The first five atom37 places (N, CA, C, CB, O) and aatype in JSON, in Angstrom:
{
  "aatype": [20, 20, 20, 20, 20, 20, 20, 20, 20, 20, 20, 20, 20, 20, 20, 20, 20, 20, 20, 20, 20, 20, 20, 20, 20, 20, 20, 20, 20, 20, 20, 20, 20, 20, 20, 20, 20, 20, 20, 20, 20, 20, 20, 20, 20, 20, 20, 20, 20, 20, 20, 20, 20, 20, 20, 20, 20, 20, 20, 20, 20, 20, 20, 20, 20, 20, 20, 20, 20, 20, 20, 20, 20, 20, 20, 20, 20, 20, 20, 20, 20, 20, 20, 20, 20, 20, 20, 20, 20, 20, 20, 20, 20, 20, 20, 20, 20, 20, 20, 20, 20, 20, 20, 20, 20, 20, 20, 20, 20, 20, 20, 20, 20, 20, 20, 20, 20, 20, 20, 20, 20, 20, 20, 20, 20, 20, 20],
  "atom_mask": [
    [1, 1, 1, 1, 1],
    [1, 1, 1, 1, 1],
    [1, 1, 1, 1, 1],
    [1, 1, 1, 1, 1],
    [1, 1, 1, 1, 1],
    [1, 1, 1, 1, 1],
    [1, 1, 1, 1, 1],
    [1, 1, 1, 1, 1],
    [1, 1, 1, 1, 1],
    [1, 1, 1, 1, 1],
    [1, 1, 1, 1, 1],
    [1, 1, 1, 1, 1],
    [1, 1, 1, 1, 1],
    [1, 1, 1, 1, 1],
    [1, 1, 1, 1, 1],
    [1, 1, 1, 1, 1],
    [1, 1, 1, 1, 1],
    [1, 1, 1, 1, 1],
    [1, 1, 1, 1, 1],
    [1, 1, 1, 1, 1],
    [1, 1, 1, 1, 1],
    [1, 1, 1, 1, 1],
    [1, 1, 1, 1, 1],
    [1, 1, 1, 1, 1],
    [1, 1, 1, 1, 1],
    [1, 1, 1, 1, 1],
    [1, 1, 1, 1, 1],
    [1, 1, 1, 1, 1],
    [1, 1, 1, 1, 1],
    [1, 1, 1, 1, 1],
    [1, 1, 1, 1, 1],
    [1, 1, 1, 1, 1],
    [1, 1, 1, 1, 1],
    [1, 1, 1, 1, 1],
    [1, 1, 1, 1, 1],
    [1, 1, 1, 1, 1],
    [1, 1, 1, 1, 1],
    [1, 1, 1, 1, 1],
    [1, 1, 1, 1, 1],
    [1, 1, 1, 1, 1],
    [1, 1, 1, 1, 1],
    [1, 1, 1, 1, 1],
    [1, 1, 1, 1, 1],
    [1, 1, 1, 1, 1],
    [1, 1, 1, 1, 1],
    [1, 1, 1, 1, 1],
    [1, 1, 1, 1, 1],
    [1, 1, 1, 1, 1],
    [1, 1, 1, 1, 1],
    [1, 1, 1, 1, 1],
    [1, 1, 1, 1, 1],
    [1, 1, 1, 1, 1],
    [1, 1, 1, 1, 1],
    [1, 1, 1, 1, 1],
    [1, 1, 1, 1, 1],
    [1, 1, 1, 1, 1],
    [1, 1, 1, 1, 1],
    [1, 1, 1, 1, 1],
    [1, 1, 1, 1, 1],
    [1, 1, 1, 1, 1],
    [1, 1, 1, 1, 1],
    [1, 1, 1, 1, 1],
    [1, 1, 1, 1, 1],
    [1, 1, 1, 1, 1],
    [1, 1, 1, 1, 1],
    [1, 1, 1, 1, 1],
    [1, 1, 1, 1, 1],
    [1, 1, 1, 1, 1],
    [1, 1, 1, 1, 1],
    [1, 1, 1, 1, 1],
    [1, 1, 1, 1, 1],
    [1, 1, 1, 1, 1],
    [1, 1, 1, 1, 1],
    [1, 1, 1, 1, 1],
    [1, 1, 1, 1, 1],
    [1, 1, 1, 1, 1],
    [1, 1, 1, 1, 1],
    [1, 1, 1, 1, 1],
    [1, 1, 1, 1, 1],
    [1, 1, 1, 1, 1],
    [1, 1, 1, 1, 1],
    [1, 1, 1, 1, 1],
    [1, 1, 1, 1, 1],
    [1, 1, 1, 1, 1],
    [1, 1, 1, 1, 1],
    [1, 1, 1, 1, 1],
    [1, 1, 1, 1, 1],
    [1, 1, 1, 1, 1],
    [1, 1, 1, 1, 1],
    [1, 1, 1, 1, 1],
    [1, 1, 1, 1, 1],
    [1, 1, 1, 1, 1],
    [1, 1, 1, 1, 1],
    [1, 1, 1, 1, 1],
    [1, 1, 1, 1, 1],
    [1, 1, 1, 1, 1],
    [1, 1, 1, 1, 1],
    [1, 1, 1, 1, 1],
    [1, 1, 1, 1, 1],
    [1, 1, 1, 1, 1],
    [1, 1, 1, 1, 1],
    [1, 1, 1, 1, 1],
    [1, 1, 1, 1, 1],
    [1, 1, 1, 1, 1],
    [1, 1, 1, 1, 1],
    [1, 1, 1, 1, 1],
    [1, 1, 1, 1, 1],
    [1, 1, 1, 1, 1],
    [1, 1, 1, 1, 1],
    [1, 1, 1, 1, 1],
    [1, 1, 1, 1, 1],
    [1, 1, 1, 1, 1],
    [1, 1, 1, 1, 1],
    [1, 1, 1, 1, 1],
    [1, 1, 1, 1, 1],
    [1, 1, 1, 1, 1],
    [1, 1, 1, 1, 1],
    [1, 1, 1, 1, 1],
    [1, 1, 1, 1, 1],
    [1, 1, 1, 1, 1],
    [1, 1, 1, 1, 1],
    [1, 1, 1, 1, 1],
    [1, 1, 1, 1, 1],
    [1, 1, 1, 1, 1],
    [1, 1, 1, 1, 1],
    [1, 1, 1, 1, 1],
    [1, 1, 1, 1, 1]
  ],
  "atom_positions": [
    [[-111.28, -39.66, -56.04], [-112.56, -39.61, -55.34], [-112.32, -39.23, -53.88], [-113.29, -40.97, -55.44], [-111.54, -39.88, -53.18]],
    [[-112.99, -38.2, -53.44], [-112.84, -37.75, -52.06], [-113.76, -38.56, -51.15], [-113.15, -36.24, -51.94], [-114.92, -38.81, -51.49]],
    [[-113.24, -38.96, -50.03], [-114.06, -39.64, -49.03], [-114.02, -38.85, -47.73], [-113.57, -41.1, -48.8], [-112.96, -38.4, -47.28]],
    [[-115.19, -38.68, -47.14], [-115.32, -37.92, -45.89], [-116.06, -38.79, -44.88], [-116.06, -36.57, -46.13], [-117.14, -39.31, -45.17]],
    [[-115.48, -38.94, -43.71], [-116.1, -39.77, -42.67], [-116.2, -38.95, -41.39], [-115.28, -41.07, -42.42], [-115.2, -38.59, -40.77]],
    [[-117.44, -38.66, -41.0], [-117.68, -37.87, -39.8], [-117.8, -38.76, -38.58], [-118.94, -37.02, -39.96], [-118.14, -39.93, -38.68]],
    [[-117.51, -38.18, -37.42], [-117.71, -38.85, -36.15], [-117.84, -37.8, -35.06], [-116.53, -39.83, -35.84], [-117.54, -36.62, -35.27]],
    [[-118.3, -38.24, -33.89], [-118.34, -37.35, -32.74], [-119.71, -36.83, -32.35], [-117.48, -36.22, -33.0], [-119.84, -36.14, -31.34]],
    [[-120.73, -37.15, -33.11], [-122.06, -36.71, -32.74], [-122.57, -37.46, -31.52], [-123.02, -36.9, -33.89], [-121.94, -38.41, -31.05]],
    [[-123.72, -37.02, -31.01], [-124.29, -37.7, -29.87], [-125.35, -36.86, -29.19], [-123.22, -38.05, -28.88], [-125.82, -35.86, -29.74]],
    [[-125.72, -37.28, -27.99], [-126.73, -36.59, -27.18], [-126.04, -35.84, -26.07], [-127.78, -37.6, -26.6], [-125.2, -36.39, -25.36]],
    [[-126.39, -34.58, -25.91], [-125.77, -33.75, -24.89], [-126.82, -32.8, -24.33], [-124.57, -32.96, -25.45], [-127.77, -32.43, -25.02]],
    [[-126.65, -32.42, -23.07], [-127.57, -31.47, -22.47], [-127.24, -30.05, -22.92], [-127.54, -31.57, -20.95], [-126.1, -29.75, -23.29]],
    [[-128.23, -29.2, -22.87], [-128.01, -27.79, -23.2], [-126.9, -27.22, -22.32], [-129.32, -26.98, -23.01], [-126.84, -27.48, -21.12]],
    [[-126.02, -26.45, -22.96], [-124.87, -25.91, -22.26], [-123.62, -26.77, -22.37], [-125.2, -25.71, -20.83], [-122.53, -26.34, -22.0]],
    [[-123.79, -27.97, -22.86], [-122.68, -28.89, -22.98], [-121.87, -28.67, -24.25], [-123.18, -30.3, -22.94], [-122.11, -27.74, -25.01]],
    [[-120.9, -29.55, -24.46], [-119.98, -29.44, -25.6], [-119.84, -30.77, -26.32], [-118.61, -28.95, -25.13], [-120.02, -31.84, -25.74]],
    [[-119.52, -30.67, -27.6], [-119.19, -31.82, -28.42], [-118.13, -31.39, -29.43], [-120.46, -32.4, -29.15], [-118.05, -30.22, -29.79]],
    [[-117.33, -32.36, -29.87], [-116.4, -32.09, -30.95], [-116.65, -33.08, -32.08], [-114.93, -32.18, -30.46], [-116.59, -34.29, -31.88]],
    [[-116.94, -32.55, -33.25], [-117.12, -33.36, -34.44], [-115.81, -33.45, -35.2], [-118.24, -32.78, -35.34], [-115.03, -32.5, -35.23]],
    [[-115.58, -34.61, -35.81], [-114.41, -34.81, -36.64], [-114.84, -35.29, -38.02], [-113.45, -35.82, -35.99], [-115.86, -35.95, -38.17]],
    [[-114.04, -34.93, -39.01], [-114.28, -35.36, -40.38], [-112.94, -35.76, -40.99], [-114.98, -34.24, -41.23], [-112.12, -34.91, -41.31]],
    [[-112.73, -37.06, -41.14], [-111.5, -37.57, -41.73], [-111.64, -37.59, -43.24], [-111.16, -38.98, -41.19], [-112.58, -38.17, -43.78]],
    [[-110.7, -36.94, -43.93], [-110.78, -36.8, -45.38], [-109.66, -37.58, -46.06], [-110.71, -35.33, -45.77], [-108.57, -37.75, -45.52]],
    [[-109.96, -38.03, -47.26], [-108.95, -38.73, -48.06], [-109.32, -38.63, -49.52], [-108.81, -40.2, -47.63], [-110.45, -38.3, -49.86]],
    [[-108.34, -38.93, -50.39], [-108.64, -39.06, -51.79], [-108.06, -38.0, -52.7], [-110.06, -39.06, -51.96], [-108.07, -38.17, -53.92]],
    [[-107.55, -36.9, -52.13], [-106.94, -35.87, -52.98], [-106.16, -34.93, -52.08], [-108.01, -35.09, -53.82], [-106.21, -35.05, -50.85]],
    [[-105.46, -34.0, -52.69], [-104.8, -32.96, -51.9], [-105.81, -31.9, -51.5], [-103.62, -32.34, -52.67], [-106.76, -31.63, -52.24]],
    [[-105.6, -31.31, -50.37], [-106.58, -30.39, -49.81], [-106.06, -28.98, -49.63], [-107.06, -30.91, -48.5], [-106.68, -28.17, -48.93]],
    [[-104.95, -28.66, -50.24], [-104.34, -27.37, -49.96], [-105.16, -26.2, -50.46], [-102.99, -27.33, -50.57], [-105.04, -25.1, -49.91]],
    [[-105.98, -26.39, -51.48], [-106.66, -25.25, -52.08], [-108.18, -25.32, -51.96], [-106.29, -25.14, -53.52], [-108.88, -24.53, -52.59]],
    [[-108.69, -26.24, -51.17], [-110.14, -26.37, -51.08], [-110.67, -25.62, -49.87], [-110.54, -27.85, -51.02], [-109.94, -25.22, -48.97]],
    [[-111.99, -25.46, -49.89], [-112.7, -25.06, -48.69], [-113.41, -26.28, -48.13], [-113.71, -23.9, -48.98], [-113.95, -27.09, -48.88]],
    [[-113.4, -26.39, -46.83], [-114.16, -27.45, -46.17], [-115.12, -26.81, -45.2], [-113.23, -28.45, -45.45], [-114.86, -25.74, -44.65]],
    [[-116.24, -27.48, -44.99], [-117.3, -26.85, -44.21], [-118.1, -27.87, -43.43], [-118.22, -26.06, -45.12], [-118.09, -29.07, -43.71]],
    [[-118.78, -27.37, -42.44], [-119.8, -28.11, -41.71], [-121.15, -27.48, -42.02], [-119.5, -28.11, -40.18], [-121.36, -26.28, -41.82]],
    [[-122.06, -28.31, -42.49], [-123.45, -27.93, -42.67], [-124.28, -28.7, -41.65], [-123.95, -28.2, -44.13], [-123.82, -29.67, -41.06]],
    [[-125.51, -28.25, -41.45], [-126.43, -29.0, -40.62], [-127.83, -28.91, -41.21], [-126.42, -28.49, -39.17], [-128.19, -27.96, -41.91]],
    [[-128.61, -29.94, -40.9], [-129.98, -29.98, -41.38], [-130.87, -30.6, -40.31], [-130.09, -30.77, -42.71], [-130.69, -31.75, -39.92]],
    [[-131.83, -29.81, -39.86], [-132.82, -30.28, -38.91], [-134.07, -30.71, -39.68], [-133.16, -29.19, -37.86], [-134.29, -30.23, -40.8]],
    [[-134.88, -31.58, -39.12], [-136.09, -32.04, -39.81], [-136.97, -30.86, -40.24], [-136.9, -32.98, -38.91], [-137.28, -29.97, -39.44]],
    [[-137.35, -30.87, -41.49], [-138.21, -29.82, -42.01], [-137.5, -28.55, -42.41], [-139.22, -29.5, -41.02], [-138.12, -27.62, -42.92]],
    [[-136.19, -28.51, -42.17], [-135.41, -27.3, -42.5], [-134.47, -27.56, -43.68], [-134.6, -26.83, -41.27], [-134.15, -28.71, -44.0]],
    [[-134.05, -26.48, -44.31], [-133.05, -26.59, -45.35], [-131.67, -26.8, -44.73], [-133.06, -25.33, -46.25], [-131.43, -26.46, -43.57]],
    [[-130.79, -27.37, -45.53], [-129.42, -27.56, -45.07], [-128.75, -26.18, -45.01], [-128.63, -28.53, -46.01], [-128.82, -25.4, -45.96]],
    [[-128.11, -25.9, -43.89], [-127.51, -24.59, -43.71], [-126.03, -24.71, -43.36], [-128.25, -23.81, -42.63], [-125.6, -25.66, -42.7]],
    [[-125.27, -23.71, -43.81], [-123.85, -23.67, -43.5], [-123.65, -23.22, -42.06], [-123.1, -22.72, -44.47], [-124.21, -22.21, -41.62]],
    [[-122.86, -23.98, -41.33], [-122.55, -23.65, -39.94], [-121.2, -22.94, -39.86], [-122.55, -24.93, -39.07], [-121.08, -21.88, -39.25]],
    [[-120.19, -23.53, -40.48], [-118.85, -22.96, -40.45], [-118.05, -23.53, -41.62], [-118.13, -23.27, -39.09], [-118.32, -24.63, -42.09]],
    [[-117.08, -22.76, -42.07], [-116.24, -23.2, -43.18], [-114.83, -22.67, -42.99], [-116.82, -22.72, -44.53], [-114.6, -21.69, -42.29]],
    [[-113.88, -23.35, -43.64], [-112.48, -22.97, -43.52], [-111.78, -23.2, -44.85], [-111.78, -23.75, -42.39], [-112.04, -24.2, -45.52]],
    [[-110.91, -22.29, -45.21], [-110.04, -22.53, -46.35], [-108.86, -23.34, -45.87], [-109.57, -21.2, -47.02], [-108.13, -22.93, -44.96]],
    [[-108.68, -24.52, -46.48], [-107.72, -25.45, -45.94], [-106.31, -24.89, -45.94], [-107.75, -26.74, -46.71], [-105.56, -25.1, -44.98]],
    [[-105.93, -24.19, -46.98], [-104.56, -23.71, -47.07], [-104.31, -22.47, -46.23], [-104.23, -23.42, -48.49], [-103.3, -22.38, -45.53]],
    [[-105.22, -21.5, -46.29], [-105.02, -20.22, -45.61], [-105.48, -20.25, -44.16], [-105.75, -19.14, -46.35], [-104.96, -19.52, -43.32]],
    [[-106.46, -21.1, -43.87], [-107.01, -21.13, -42.53], [-108.07, -20.08, -42.26], [-105.92, -20.97, -41.57], [-108.55, -19.97, -41.13]],
    [[-108.44, -19.31, -43.26], [-109.5, -18.32, -43.08], [-110.82, -19.04, -42.83], [-109.61, -17.38, -44.32], [-111.06, -20.12, -43.36]],
    [[-111.66, -18.41, -42.03], [-112.88, -19.09, -41.58], [-114.13, -18.24, -41.8], [-112.77, -19.45, -40.12], [-114.06, -17.03, -42.01]],
    [[-115.25, -18.92, -41.76], [-116.58, -18.3, -41.83], [-117.46, -18.99, -40.81], [-117.19, -18.4, -43.28], [-117.39, -20.2, -40.64]],
    [[-118.3, -18.22, -40.14], [-119.26, -18.78, -39.19], [-120.64, -18.18, -39.44], [-118.81, -18.53, -37.73], [-120.77, -16.99, -39.73]],
    [[-121.64, -19.01, -39.31], [-123.01, -18.5, -39.29], [-123.21, -17.67, -38.03], [-124.05, -19.66, -39.37], [-122.61, -17.95, -36.99]],
    [[-124.04, -16.65, -38.12], [-124.27, -15.78, -36.96], [-124.76, -16.57, -35.75], [-125.27, -14.69, -37.31], [-124.45, -16.23, -34.61]],
    [[-125.53, -17.6, -36.01], [-126.15, -18.36, -34.93], [-125.14, -19.14, -34.09], [-127.17, -19.31, -35.49], [-125.45, -19.56, -32.98]],
    [[-123.93, -19.34, -34.6], [-122.95, -20.13, -33.87], [-121.69, -19.34, -33.5], [-122.56, -21.33, -34.68], [-120.81, -19.87, -32.82]],
    [[-121.6, -18.1, -33.92], [-120.41, -17.3, -33.61], [-120.22, -17.21, -32.1], [-120.54, -15.89, -34.21], [-121.16, -16.96, -31.34]],
    [[-118.98, -17.41, -31.68], [-118.66, -17.36, -30.27], [-118.89, -18.66, -29.53], [-119.46, -16.3, -29.62], [-118.47, -18.8, -28.38]],
    [[-119.55, -19.62, -30.18], [-119.82, -20.91, -29.54], [-119.13, -22.07, -30.26], [-121.32, -21.17, -29.49], [-118.71, -23.03, -29.62]],
    [[-119.0, -21.98, -31.57], [-118.41, -23.05, -32.36], [-117.06, -22.59, -32.92], [-119.36, -23.48, -33.51], [-116.86, -21.41, -33.22]],
    [[-116.15, -23.54, -33.06], [-114.85, -23.25, -33.66], [-114.51, -24.34, -34.67], [-113.74, -23.15, -32.57], [-114.53, -25.53, -34.35]],
    [[-114.21, -23.92, -35.89], [-113.8, -24.86, -36.93], [-112.28, -24.84, -37.03], [-114.45, -24.51, -38.3], [-111.66, -23.78, -36.94]],
    [[-111.7, -26.01, -37.22], [-110.25, -26.1, -37.35], [-109.9, -27.31, -38.2], [-109.57, -26.19, -35.95], [-110.75, -28.16, -38.49]],
    [[-108.63, -27.38, -38.59], [-108.2, -28.54, -39.37], [-106.8, -28.96, -38.93], [-108.22, -28.23, -40.9], [-106.02, -28.15, -38.44]],
    [[-106.52, -30.24, -39.13], [-105.21, -30.81, -38.85], [-104.64, -31.26, -40.19], [-105.29, -32.0, -37.82], [-105.1, -32.24, -40.77]],
    [[-103.64, -30.56, -40.67], [-103.07, -30.87, -41.98], [-102.46, -32.25, -42.03], [-102.04, -29.84, -42.35], [-102.59, -32.95, -43.03]],
    [[-101.79, -32.64, -40.97], [-101.11, -33.94, -40.97], [-102.11, -35.09, -41.01], [-100.22, -34.07, -39.73], [-101.9, -36.08, -41.71]],
    [[-103.2, -34.95, -40.27], [-104.2, -36.01, -40.22], [-105.27, -35.85, -41.31], [-104.85, -36.04, -38.85], [-106.11, -36.74, -41.49]],
    [[-105.24, -34.74, -42.02], [-106.26, -34.39, -43.01], [-107.64, -34.57, -42.39], [-106.12, -35.27, -44.3], [-108.5, -35.29, -42.9]],
    [[-107.83, -33.91, -41.29], [-109.07, -34.02, -40.53], [-109.6, -32.64, -40.2], [-108.84, -34.83, -39.23], [-108.85, -31.73, -39.82]],
    [[-110.89, -32.5, -40.37], [-111.6, -31.26, -40.07], [-112.33, -31.45, -38.75], [-112.59, -30.87, -41.22], [-112.84, -32.53, -38.46]],
    [[-112.37, -30.39, -37.95], [-113.03, -30.46, -36.65], [-114.07, -29.35, -36.51], [-111.99, -30.36, -35.52], [-113.99, -28.31, -37.16]],
    [[-115.03, -29.61, -35.66], [-115.96, -28.57, -35.24], [-116.14, -28.71, -33.75], [-117.34, -28.67, -36.0], [-116.8, -29.64, -33.28]],
    [[-115.55, -27.8, -33.0], [-115.73, -27.77, -31.55], [-116.97, -26.96, -31.25], [-114.47, -27.18, -30.83], [-117.06, -25.78, -31.6]],
    [[-117.93, -27.58, -30.6], [-119.2, -26.94, -30.31], [-119.35, -26.8, -28.8], [-120.39, -27.75, -30.91], [-119.27, -27.79, -28.06]],
    [[-119.56, -25.58, -28.35], [-119.71, -25.31, -26.92], [-121.01, -24.57, -26.67], [-118.52, -24.49, -26.38], [-121.63, -24.03, -27.59]],
    [[-121.42, -24.56, -25.4], [-122.67, -23.89, -25.03], [-123.8, -24.28, -25.98], [-122.47, -22.37, -25.02], [-124.5, -23.42, -26.52]],
    [[-123.95, -25.57, -26.18], [-124.93, -26.05, -27.14], [-126.35, -25.75, -26.69], [-124.77, -27.55, -27.36], [-126.66, -25.74, -25.5]],
    [[-127.21, -25.5, -27.67], [-128.61, -25.16, -27.44], [-129.5, -26.19, -28.13], [-128.92, -23.73, -27.94], [-129.07, -26.83, -29.09]],
    [[-130.73, -26.35, -27.66], [-131.62, -27.3, -28.33], [-131.78, -27.02, -29.81], [-132.98, -27.29, -27.66], [-131.97, -27.95, -30.6]],
    [[-131.72, -25.77, -30.2], [-131.87, -25.44, -31.62], [-130.65, -25.82, -32.46], [-132.12, -23.95, -31.77], [-130.67, -25.68, -33.68]],
    [[-129.59, -26.31, -31.82], [-128.45, -26.84, -32.56], [-128.67, -28.29, -32.98], [-127.18, -26.74, -31.72], [-127.87, -28.86, -33.72]],
    [[-129.75, -28.88, -32.51], [-130.06, -30.27, -32.86], [-130.26, -30.42, -34.36], [-131.32, -30.75, -32.11], [-131.08, -29.72, -34.95]],
    [[-129.51, -31.33, -34.96], [-129.55, -31.53, -36.41], [-128.6, -32.66, -36.78], [-129.19, -30.22, -37.17], [-127.84, -33.16, -35.95]],
    [[-128.67, -33.06, -38.05], [-127.62, -33.9, -38.61], [-126.56, -32.96, -39.16], [-128.18, -34.87, -39.73], [-126.86, -32.04, -39.93]],
    [[-125.34, -33.19, -38.78], [-124.22, -32.36, -39.2], [-123.43, -33.09, -40.29], [-123.3, -32.0, -37.99], [-123.09, -34.27, -40.15]],
    [[-123.14, -32.36, -41.36], [-122.45, -32.91, -42.51], [-121.15, -32.17, -42.76], [-123.33, -32.86, -43.76], [-121.08, -30.94, -42.65]],
    [[-120.13, -32.92, -43.09], [-118.87, -32.36, -43.55], [-118.92, -32.29, -45.08], [-117.65, -33.23, -43.05], [-119.46, -33.18, -45.73]],
    [[-118.37, -31.23, -45.65], [-118.43, -31.06, -47.1], [-117.17, -30.39, -47.62], [-119.67, -30.25, -47.49], [-116.48, -29.67, -46.9]],
    [[-116.88, -30.64, -48.89], [-115.72, -30.06, -49.56], [-116.17, -29.27, -50.79], [-114.71, -31.16, -49.97], [-116.96, -29.75, -51.59]],
    [[-115.65, -28.06, -50.92], [-115.79, -27.27, -52.13], [-114.45, -27.32, -52.85], [-116.23, -25.78, -51.82], [-113.55, -26.53, -52.57]],
    [[-114.32, -28.28, -53.79], [-113.04, -28.5, -54.45], [-112.74, -27.47, -55.53], [-113.0, -29.88, -55.05], [-111.62, -27.41, -56.05]],
    [[-113.74, -26.66, -55.88], [-113.57, -25.66, -56.94], [-113.53, -24.25, -56.36], [-114.69, -25.77, -57.98], [-113.85, -23.27, -57.03]],
    [[-113.15, -24.17, -55.11], [-113.18, -22.89, -54.41], [-112.29, -21.86, -55.08], [-112.76, -23.07, -52.97], [-111.2, -22.17, -55.55]],
    [[-112.78, -20.64, -55.13], [-112.0, -19.51, -55.63], [-111.2, -18.95, -54.46], [-112.93, -18.41, -56.26], [-111.71, -18.79, -53.36]],
    [[-109.94, -18.67, -54.73], [-109.06, -18.2, -53.67], [-109.68, -17.01, -52.94], [-107.69, -17.81, -54.25], [-110.08, -16.02, -53.55]],
    [[-109.75, -17.13, -51.61], [-110.26, -16.05, -50.79], [-111.77, -15.99, -50.68], [-109.78, -14.78, -51.31], [-112.3, -15.1, -50.01]],
    [[-112.47, -16.9, -51.31], [-113.93, -16.89, -51.28], [-114.44, -18.16, -50.63], [-114.51, -16.75, -52.71], [-114.1, -19.26, -51.06]],
    [[-115.24, -18.01, -49.59], [-115.91, -19.16, -48.97], [-117.37, -19.08, -49.37], [-115.73, -19.16, -47.41], [-118.07, -18.13, -49.02]],
    [[-117.84, -20.08, -50.09], [-119.2, -20.07, -50.58], [-120.13, -20.7, -49.55], [-119.31, -20.81, -51.92], [-119.75, -21.64, -48.86]],
    [[-121.32, -20.17, -49.46], [-122.24, -20.59, -48.39], [-123.34, -21.52, -48.87], [-122.85, -19.38, -47.77], [-124.01, -22.16, -48.05]],
    [[-123.55, -21.62, -50.17], [-124.62, -22.48, -50.68], [-124.2, -23.92, -50.7], [-125.04, -22.04, -52.08], [-123.11, -24.24, -51.18]],
    [[-125.03, -24.82, -50.19], [-124.67, -26.25, -50.21], [-124.48, -26.78, -51.62], [-125.73, -27.06, -49.52], [-123.74, -27.75, -51.82]],
    [[-125.12, -26.15, -52.59], [-124.99, -26.6, -53.97], [-123.6, -26.4, -54.54], [-125.97, -25.89, -54.82], [-123.25, -26.99, -55.56]],
    [[-122.8, -25.56, -53.89], [-121.44, -25.3, -54.34], [-120.46, -26.36, -53.85], [-120.99, -23.92, -53.88], [-119.31, -26.4, -54.31]],
    [[-120.87, -27.19, -52.94], [-119.98, -28.19, -52.36], [-120.21, -29.52, -53.07], [-120.22, -28.33, -50.82], [-121.34, -29.97, -53.22]],
    [[-119.1, -30.14, -53.49], [-119.25, -31.29, -54.37], [-118.94, -32.64, -53.71], [-118.37, -31.12, -55.54], [-119.12, -33.68, -54.33]],
    [[-118.49, -32.63, -52.48], [-118.28, -33.89, -51.77], [-118.88, -33.76, -50.38], [-116.77, -34.25, -51.7], [-118.76, -32.72, -49.72]],
    [[-119.54, -34.84, -49.94], [-120.26, -34.82, -48.67], [-119.99, -36.09, -47.88], [-121.76, -34.64, -48.91], [-119.8, -37.17, -48.44]],
    [[-119.97, -35.93, -46.57], [-119.94, -37.09, -45.69], [-121.34, -37.62, -45.47], [-119.29, -36.74, -44.35], [-122.32, -37.1, -46.02]],
    [[-121.43, -38.67, -44.67], [-122.71, -39.33, -44.45], [-123.55, -38.65, -43.38], [-122.49, -40.78, -44.07], [-124.74, -38.92, -43.27]],
    [[-122.95, -37.78, -42.6], [-123.67, -37.06, -41.57], [-123.56, -37.72, -40.21], [-125.12, -36.93, -41.94], [-123.41, -38.94, -40.1]],
    [[-123.64, -36.9, -39.17], [-123.63, -37.39, -37.8], [-124.67, -36.61, -37.0], [-122.2, -37.25, -37.16], [-124.76, -35.39, -37.1]],
    [[-125.45, -37.34, -36.21], [-126.56, -36.72, -35.48], [-126.06, -36.05, -34.21], [-127.63, -37.76, -35.14], [-125.3, -36.63, -33.44]],
    [[-126.49, -34.82, -34.03], [-126.26, -34.09, -32.78], [-127.61, -33.75, -32.19], [-125.39, -32.8, -33.01], [-128.44, -33.11, -32.84]],
    [[-127.85, -34.16, -30.96], [-129.1, -33.9, -30.28], [-128.8, -33.2, -28.96], [-129.9, -35.22, -30.04], [-128.03, -33.7, -28.14]],
    [[-129.42, -32.04, -28.77], [-129.21, -31.25, -27.56], [-130.53, -31.22, -26.8], [-128.71, -29.8, -27.89], [-131.53, -30.73, -27.31]],
    [[-130.52, -31.74, -25.59], [-131.73, -31.78, -24.78], [-131.79, -30.56, -23.88], [-131.78, -33.07, -23.95], [-130.77, -30.03, -23.43]],
    [[-133.0, -30.12, -23.62], [-133.2, -28.92, -22.78], [-133.29, -29.28, -21.31], [-134.46, -28.15, -23.21], [-133.45, -28.4, -20.47]]
  ]
}
């Protein structure tokens, strides 16, 4: 059973930065994809960024390219999302997720493809 525990959310002014962390446990992670999704009130859950744990290949939503960076620490089995130049429209609950059935070289963008989820962490950006 995979367990994901997010941390690092909070309130920040526009233009500021935050780093989210997701501590993972419960299985080996060499062949999975891990991702950060977010969901704002009234909106669908959307993929923000994803990484193939073994290869390190990444995917970013257009809305966050150049501002957010996804990374992982193999030793700590922890996923990170460094968020810079935050905007009010980045306000949402951010979720860490695992796609344990990932096909090599393919990062899937649909939340329905991810089979393990963290509890979420709130990020609020004030204008």
